[in-house]
MIDO-117027 format. One record per residue (C-alpha): x, y, z; residue in three letters. Coordinates in Angstrom, 3 decimals, always signed. Each point is the difference from the previous one (the first is absolute). Example, Ala and Ser with C-alpha at 12.3 -4.5 7.8 and 13.67 -1.06 7.14 Angstrom:
2
<<+12.300 -4.500 +7.800> 'ALA'>
<<+1.370 +3.440 -0.660> 'SER'>
This chain:
188
<<-13.473 -82.762 +12.361> 'MET'>
<<+0.017 +2.346 +2.805> 'THR'>
<<-1.597 +3.366 +0.629> 'ASN'>
<<+3.155 +1.804 +1.184> 'ALA'>
<<+1.287 +3.001 -2.189> 'ALA'>
<<+2.770 +0.208 -1.847> 'THR'>
<<+2.367 +2.929 +1.042> 'PRO'>
<<-0.718 +1.818 -3.562> 'ALA'>
<<-3.814 -0.306 +0.725> 'ASP'>
<<-1.316 +3.658 +1.578> 'PRO'>
<<-3.642 -1.412 +1.041> 'THR'>
<<+2.108 -1.176 +3.687> 'ARG'>
<<-0.131 +3.217 +2.311> 'VAL'>
<<+3.061 -1.034 +1.750> 'GLU'>
<<+2.139 +0.332 -3.500> 'ASP'>
<<-0.961 +3.354 -0.426> 'VAL'>
<<+3.064 +2.617 +1.325> 'PRO'>
<<-1.584 +3.204 +2.643> 'PRO'>
<<-0.797 +3.142 -1.782> 'LEU'>
<<+2.317 +2.575 -0.079> 'PRO'>
<<-0.603 +2.773 +3.185> 'GLN'>
<<-0.721 +3.505 -1.691> 'PRO'>
<<+1.676 +1.387 +2.909> 'TRP'>
<<+2.548 -1.506 +2.782> 'ARG'>
<<-1.488 -1.080 +3.247> 'ALA'>
<<+1.767 +2.069 +1.843> 'ASP'>
<<+0.378 +3.189 -1.492> 'SER'>
<<-2.136 +3.001 +1.290> 'ARG'>
<<-2.559 +1.797 -2.595> 'THR'>
<<+0.442 +3.479 +0.222> 'VAL'>
<<-2.811 +2.586 -0.042> 'GLU'>
<<+0.168 +3.276 -2.196> 'PRO'>
<<+0.885 +3.275 +0.981> 'ALA'>
<<-2.889 +1.586 +0.539> 'PRO'>
<<-1.175 +3.010 -2.867> 'ARG'>
<<-1.478 +2.912 +0.461> 'ARG'>
<<-2.795 +1.235 -1.884> 'ALA'>
<<-0.157 +3.202 -2.230> 'GLY'>
<<+2.298 +1.166 -2.698> 'CYS'>
<<+3.286 -0.784 -0.286> 'ALA'>
<<+3.204 +2.203 +0.861> 'LEU'>
<<+0.901 +0.379 -3.990> 'PRO'>
<<-3.495 -0.477 -1.103> 'ALA'>
<<-0.790 +3.856 +2.328> 'VAL'>
<<+3.868 +1.114 -0.986> 'LEU'>
<<-0.385 -0.049 -3.747> 'GLY'>
<<-3.679 +1.687 +0.011> 'CYS'>
<<+1.508 +2.788 +2.390> 'GLY'>
<<+2.815 +0.327 -2.488> 'CYS'>
<<-2.813 -0.412 -3.087> 'ILE'>
<<-2.275 +2.791 +1.974> 'ALA'>
<<+3.044 +2.566 +0.887> 'VAL'>
<<+1.546 -0.448 -4.216> 'LEU'>
<<-3.854 +0.931 -1.280> 'THR'>
<<-0.353 +2.821 +2.568> 'GLY'>
<<+3.646 +1.048 -1.055> 'VAL'>
<<-0.362 -0.457 -3.614> 'GLY'>
<<-4.073 +1.990 +0.412> 'PHE'>
<<+2.240 +2.691 +1.547> 'LEU'>
<<+2.814 +0.431 -2.949> 'LEU'>
<<-2.772 -0.118 -2.767> 'MET'>
<<-2.333 +2.197 +1.795> 'VAL'>
<<+2.765 +3.123 +0.576> 'SER'>
<<+1.428 -0.486 -3.309> 'ASN'>
<<-3.442 -0.050 -2.418> 'ALA'>
<<+0.312 +2.865 -1.978> 'ARG'>
<<+3.778 -1.433 -0.839> 'GLY'>
<<-1.422 -3.635 -0.745> 'LEU'>
<<-3.444 +1.822 -2.328> 'VAL'>
<<+3.128 +1.497 -1.996> 'GLU'>
<<+2.120 -3.591 -0.528> 'TRP'>
<<-3.638 -1.429 -1.060> 'GLN'>
<<-0.767 +2.983 -2.422> 'LEU'>
<<+3.646 +0.382 -1.509> 'ARG'>
<<-0.404 -2.488 -2.770> 'PRO'>
<<-3.615 +0.604 -0.660> 'LEU'>
<<+1.115 +4.287 +0.049> 'ARG'>
<<+2.869 -1.202 -2.496> 'ARG'>
<<-1.986 -2.526 -2.372> 'ALA'>
<<-2.932 +3.151 -0.591> 'VAL'>
<<+2.556 +2.866 -0.346> 'GLU'>
<<+2.196 -2.497 -2.484> 'ALA'>
<<-3.455 -1.094 -1.846> 'GLY'>
<<-1.570 +3.778 -0.192> 'LEU'>
<<-0.936 +0.251 -3.708> 'PRO'>
<<+1.414 +2.222 -1.996> 'ARG'>
<<-3.415 +2.578 -0.331> 'GLU'>
<<+0.741 +0.853 +3.941> 'VAL'>
<<+1.399 +3.962 +0.110> 'SER'>
<<+2.664 +0.390 +2.272> 'GLY'>
<<-2.566 +1.896 +2.327> 'SER'>
<<-1.720 -3.140 +0.484> 'GLU'>
<<+3.281 -2.206 +0.648> 'ARG'>
<<+1.001 +2.416 +2.661> 'ARG'>
<<-3.925 -0.107 +1.547> 'ARG'>
<<+0.946 -3.754 -0.041> 'PHE'>
<<+3.416 +0.536 +2.248> 'GLU'>
<<-1.655 +2.629 +2.097> 'ALA'>
<<-3.149 -2.376 +0.553> 'GLY'>
<<+2.547 -3.382 +0.612> 'PHE'>
<<+2.112 +2.495 +2.669> 'ASP'>
<<-2.985 +1.127 +1.793> 'ALA'>
<<-1.284 -3.878 -0.143> 'LEU'>
<<+1.608 -1.583 +2.996> 'PRO'>
<<-0.792 +2.627 +2.004> 'ASP'>
<<-3.725 -0.053 -0.874> 'ALA'>
<<-0.496 -3.943 +0.599> 'LEU'>
<<+1.763 -0.258 +3.234> 'THR'>
<<-1.524 +3.221 +1.272> 'GLY'>
<<-3.315 -1.971 +1.122> 'GLY'>
<<-2.334 +2.193 -1.009> 'LYS'>
<<-1.050 -2.226 -3.189> 'LEU'>
<<-2.553 -2.948 +0.484> 'ASP'>
<<+1.306 -3.429 -0.941> 'ALA'>
<<-2.440 -0.126 -3.239> 'GLY'>
<<+1.007 +2.870 -1.285> 'THR'>
<<+4.178 -0.845 +0.368> 'VAL'>
<<-0.957 -3.779 -1.472> 'TRP'>
<<-1.946 +1.120 -3.364> 'ARG'>
<<+2.805 +2.292 -0.459> 'PHE'>
<<+2.534 -2.667 +0.556> 'GLN'>
<<-1.676 -2.157 -2.320> 'ARG'>
<<-0.181 +3.361 -2.781> 'GLN'>
<<+3.538 +0.455 +0.355> 'LEU'>
<<+0.676 -4.221 +0.038> 'ALA'>
<<-1.660 -0.146 -3.180> 'GLU'>
<<+1.452 +3.166 -1.360> 'THR'>
<<+3.857 -0.899 +0.339> 'ALA'>
<<-0.922 -3.624 -1.837> 'ALA'>
<<-1.373 +2.196 -2.916> 'LEU'>
<<+3.527 +2.016 -0.054> 'ALA'>
<<+2.088 -3.131 +0.272> 'GLN'>
<<-2.193 -1.193 -2.444> 'ALA'>
<<+0.908 +2.577 -2.366> 'GLU'>
<<-3.923 +0.317 -0.448> 'THR'>
<<-0.960 +3.681 +2.371> 'LEU'>
<<-1.560 +2.153 -1.696> 'ASP'>
<<-0.542 +4.218 +0.153> 'ARG'>
<<-3.642 -1.235 +2.094> 'GLU'>
<<+0.606 -2.526 +2.120> 'ALA'>
<<+3.678 +2.000 +1.170> 'ALA'>
<<-2.395 +3.408 +0.582> 'MET'>
<<-2.731 -1.956 +1.967> 'ALA'>
<<+3.493 -1.626 +2.471> 'LEU'>
<<+0.918 +3.607 +0.072> 'LEU'>
<<-3.561 +1.274 +0.956> 'THR'>
<<-0.340 -2.606 +2.517> 'ALA'>
<<+3.059 +1.136 +1.264> 'LEU'>
<<-0.436 +3.394 +1.197> 'GLU'>
<<-3.360 -0.740 +1.177> 'ARG'>
<<+1.527 -2.152 +2.055> 'ILE'>
<<+2.745 +2.107 +1.266> 'VAL'>
<<-2.585 +2.749 +0.039> 'ALA'>
<<-2.340 -2.468 +1.942> 'GLU'>
<<+2.714 -0.426 +2.566> 'ALA'>
<<+1.113 +3.675 +0.512> 'ALA'>
<<-3.502 +1.290 +0.273> 'ALA'>
<<-1.263 +0.462 +3.929> 'GLU'>
<<-1.760 -1.991 +1.388> 'PRO'>
<<-4.094 +0.986 +0.204> 'ALA'>
<<-0.886 +1.436 +3.285> 'PRO'>
<<-1.538 -2.447 +2.190> 'ALA'>
<<-3.658 -0.008 +0.888> 'ARG'>
<<-1.607 +0.675 +2.968> 'ALA'>
<<-0.714 -2.951 +3.000> 'PRO'>
<<-3.217 -1.468 -1.181> 'GLY'>
<<-0.517 +1.806 -3.449> 'ALA'>
<<-0.901 -3.226 -1.116> 'GLU'>
<<-3.170 -0.492 +1.912> 'GLY'>
<<-1.023 +4.163 -1.242> 'VAL'>
<<+0.578 -2.070 -3.179> 'GLU'>
<<-1.875 -2.746 +0.124> 'ALA'>
<<-2.689 +1.699 +1.997> 'SER'>
<<-0.787 +2.562 -3.605> 'ARG'>
<<+0.699 -3.339 -2.211> 'ARG'>
<<-2.963 -2.211 +1.623> 'PHE'>
<<-2.213 +2.853 +1.884> 'GLY'>
<<-1.255 -0.708 +3.406> 'PRO'>
<<-2.321 -3.036 -0.985> 'ARG'>
<<+3.222 -1.861 -1.570> 'ALA'>
<<-0.254 -2.091 +2.915> 'PHE'>
<<-2.846 -1.800 +2.366> 'ARG'>
<<+0.282 -0.849 +2.885> 'TRP'>
<<-2.689 -2.209 +0.109> 'SER'>
<<+1.283 -2.664 -2.184> 'SER'>
<<+2.219 -0.958 +2.949> 'VAL'>
<<-1.619 -2.820 +2.123> 'PRO'>
<<-0.169 +1.207 +3.888> 'SER'>
């Protein structure tokens, strides 16, 4: 027997075909174009458009604040006025109408603190829900009328006069006295 391999025998190196090349030997390599650092132009334009639209929306909201408040209060006002119990007199209904008419100016006037407005809005929403469920009684209606008149009166009131500069220090010295602060405890 001979040691010669048959053509089907893959153990011989001479019989293995050459491996394919991933590229042609005569082709040139092309280097990628250099990239600039920083944001791409579409990202800058997109962010700029969003900023402009946000600014325009904010200006429209501020310039139409009274209209937005009226739009927000209109369904609540309708629900409360439609759901008022029969025990509420005509003069009290007129007080509700006058209070609701003055409410947008009170809320957009800038004289009320956020906590007062939030508490009133919560009470108004709860009363409107009771009115829609047809369970609004006279006590809840009168509580809303009182709160409505109070918030309108508070917004219409003149602000308290400003204190003189340094008045806080005078009040603090009266409260604590001259011996309230001891400089000896401060390390030197």
